[in-house]
C-alpha positions in Angstrom: -4.4 -18.6 12.7 -2.0 -21.0 14.4 1.3 -20.2 12.8 2.8 -17.6 10.4 6.1 -18.2 8.6 8.0 -15.0 7.5 11.1 -15.0 5.3 11.5 -11.3 4.7 12.3 -8.1 6.5 8.8 -6.7 5.7 5.3 -8.0 5.0 2.5 -6.0 3.3 -1.1 -7.1 3.8 -4.5 -5.7 3.3 -6.6 -5.3 6.5 -9.4 -7.3 4.8 -9.4 -9.0 1.4 -10.4 -6.5 -1.3 -12.5 -9.1 -3.2 -14.6 -10.7 -0.5 -14.1 -8.8 2.8 -12.4 -11.7 4.6 -10.8 -10.5 7.8 -7.1 -11.1 8.3 -5.9 -11.7 11.8 -3.8 -8.5 12.0 -3.0 -9.1 15.7 -1.5 -12.5 15.1 0.4 -11.3 12.1 1.7 -8.3 14.0 2.8 -10.5 16.9 4.7 -12.8 14.5 6.3 -9.9 12.7 7.6 -8.5 16.0 9.0 -11.9 16.9 10.9 -12.1 13.6 12.0 -8.4 13.5 9.8 -7.9 10.4 8.2 -4.6 9.5 4.4 -4.9 9.4 2.8 -2.8 6.7 -1.0 -2.7 6.3 -3.1 -1.4 3.4 -6.3 -0.2 5.1 -8.0 1.1 2.0 -10.9 -1.4 2.2 -11.6 -0.9 5.9 -10.3 2.3 7.4 -13.3 4.5 8.0 -15.8 1.6 8.3 -13.9 -0.8 10.6 -11.8 -0.2 13.6 -8.0 -1.0 13.4 -5.8 -0.6 16.4 -2.3 0.0 15.2 -0.8 -0.5 18.7 -2.7 -3.7 19.6 -1.8 -5.2 16.2 1.8 -3.9 16.3 1.4 -2.2 12.9 4.5 -0.3 11.7 2.7 1.5 8.9 -0.9 1.8 7.9 -1.7 3.4 4.5 -5.1 3.9 2.8 -6.6 5.7 -0.1 -9.0 8.6 0.7 -11.7 7.8 -1.8 -13.0 4.6 -0.4 -14.4 4.3 3.2 -13.0 7.7 4.1 -15.5 9.2 1.7 -13.0 11.6 0.3 -11.9 12.5 -3.3 -9.5 10.8 -5.6 -5.8 11.8 -5.5 -5.5 11.9 -1.7 -4.4 9.3 0.8 -3.5 9.0 4.5 -0.9 7.1 6.4 0.3 6.3 9.9 4.0 5.6 10.4 5.4 4.1 13.6 8.7 5.1 15.2 10.8 2.8 13.0 10.0 5.2 10.1 11.0 8.4 11.9 14.2 8.8 10.1 13.3 7.1 6.8 14.2 8.2 3.3 11.1 9.2 1.4 10.5 8.2 -2.2 9.4 11.6 -3.3 12.0 14.3 -3.0 10.1 17.6 -2.8 11.0 21.0 -1.5 7.7 20.8 0.5 8.9 18.0 2.7 12.1 19.8 3.7 12.7 21.3 7.1 12.4 24.9 5.9 9.5 24.5 3.5 7.4 27.1 5.3 10.1 29.7 5.2 9.4 31.1 1.7 12.0 33.9 1.9 14.7 31.3 2.6 13.9 28.5 0.1 17.1 29.1 -1.8 19.0 28.0 1.4 18.7 24.4 0.1 18.8 21.7 2.7 18.8 17.9 2.7 17.0 17.8 6.1 13.4 16.6 6.0 10.4 17.6 8.1 10.2 15.6 11.3 8.7 12.2 11.6 6.0 11.2 9.1 5.8 14.6 7.6 8.8 13.7 5.5 6.7 11.3 3.5 4.2 13.8 2.2 3.9 14.2 -1.6 4.5 17.4 -3.3 1.6 19.9 -3.3 0.0 18.1 -0.4 -1.6 21.4 0.6 -4.3 21.0 -2.0 -6.8 23.8 -1.4 -9.7 22.0 -3.1 -9.3 18.4 -2.2 -8.0 18.7 1.4 -11.1 20.5 2.7 -13.3 17.7 1.1 -11.4 15.0 2.9 -11.3 17.0 6.1 -15.1 17.3 6.0 -15.4 13.6 5.3 -13.2 12.6 8.3 -15.1 15.0 10.6 -18.4 13.3 9.5 -17.0 9.8 10.0 -15.7 10.7 13.5 -19.2 12.1 14.3 -20.9 8.8 13.2 -18.3 6.6 14.9 -16.5 3.9 13.0 -17.8 1.1 15.3 -21.3 2.5 14.8 -20.9 2.2 11.0 -19.8 -1.4 11.3 -22.6 -2.2 13.7 -25.2 -0.6 11.4 -23.9 -2.5 8.4 -24.1 -5.7 10.4 -27.7 -5.1 11.5 -28.8 -4.0 8.1 -27.2 -7.0 6.3 -28.6 -9.6 8.7 -31.8 -10.4 6.7 -29.7 -10.6 3.5 -27.1 -12.9 5.0 -29.9 -15.1 6.3 -31.5 -15.2 2.9 -28.3 -16.1 1.2 -27.3 -18.9 3.6 -30.8 -20.4 3.2 -30.9 -20.4 -0.6 -27.7 -21.9 -1.8 -25.4 -18.9 -1.8 -22.1 -19.1 0.1 -21.0 -16.3 2.5 -18.1 -16.5 4.9 -19.1 -17.1 8.5 -19.7 -14.1 10.8 -16.5 -13.1 12.6 -14.4 -14.0 9.5 -15.8 -11.3 7.2 -16.4 -7.6 7.4 -20.0 -6.4 7.7 -19.5 -3.3 5.5 -18.2 -5.3 2.5 -18.4 -9.1 1.8 -18.4 -11.5 -1.1 -21.2 -13.9 -2.1 -20.5 -17.1 -4.0 -23.4 -17.8 -6.3 -25.1 -21.1 -7.2 -23.6 -22.6 -10.4 -26.7 -21.8 -12.5 -26.5 -18.1 -11.9 -24.1 -16.0 -14.0 -22.5 -13.3 -11.8 -22.1 -10.8 -14.6 -25.7 -11.2 -15.8 -26.9 -10.9 -12.2 -24.9 -7.7 -11.8 -26.5 -6.2 -14.9 -30.0 -7.3 -13.7 -29.4 -5.6 -10.4 -28.1 -2.4 -12.1 -31.3 -2.3 -14.2 -33.1 -2.0 -10.8 -30.7 0.7 -9.6 -28.9 -1.7 -7.2 -25.2 -1.3 -7.6 -22.9 -4.2 -6.7 -19.6 -5.5 -8.2 -18.2 -8.8 -9.3 -14.8 -9.9 -8.1 -13.3 -13.3 -8.9 -16.7 -14.7 -9.9 -18.3 -13.6 -6.7 -20.7 -10.8 -6.0 -19.2 -8.1 -3.8 -21.7 -6.2 -1.7 -20.8 -3.0 0.1 -23.0 -1.4 2.7 -22.9 2.1 4.3 -25.0 4.4 6.5 -26.8 5.8 3.4 -28.3 2.3 2.7 -31.7 1.4 4.1 -33.8 -1.6 4.9 -35.7 -0.9 1.6 -32.4 -1.3 -0.3 -31.7 -4.7 1.3 -35.3 -5.8 0.6 -34.9 -4.8 -3.1 -31.7 -6.7 -3.4 -33.3 -9.8 -1.9 -36.3 -9.6 -4.2 -34.1 -9.5 -7.3 -31.9 -12.4 -6.1 -35.1 -14.4 -5.2 -36.3 -14.1 -8.8 -32.9 -15.4 -10.0 -33.3 -18.5 -7.8 
């Protein structure tokens, strides 16, 4: 990425493209944002938990992600990192739970406009969900035990035979280094209908999705060599 032109006080970008796994150069974007006094906000939903993101190295001001994707958690929860520029921000949700005295139940009628310090002010109401929070906590503990880089490396190793097959048989896949290993898009030859191929794969218990006319393939630690071989066999028949 040679140059980035910014005309706003804030830019919001996904860590990778949601449709095809294309990697954005967050370091270059963050550097340019700093040079132009622009806040750099990143949606990490498609990568946090499966790909490493260094908020300091990329100069990210805020990193937000849903909990139900690569964090393996339930719906209705999300996580966020906020840099120092947000320490005194005004939250969208005005809840008693993000006030400074929220834990002093006997004094809740002593209403205050003061928020909890730092990023705690941005919590939604009822964030102490006694059912969902333990689920997400367990998921995060497991991801840390596996190691995010290990997840990415495993996905890369597992997908290598598939990538090789695709590149040698008329399918288009972004070059290595420009796409994520845990999620990537596949442009199909013109004679293959993506929706029909998706249905054919599902009939074989192989679950993929179609985004913008391309096949989107997601890989995780629960996938095996046999899964990749089964996918290749079906696509071989389509050729």
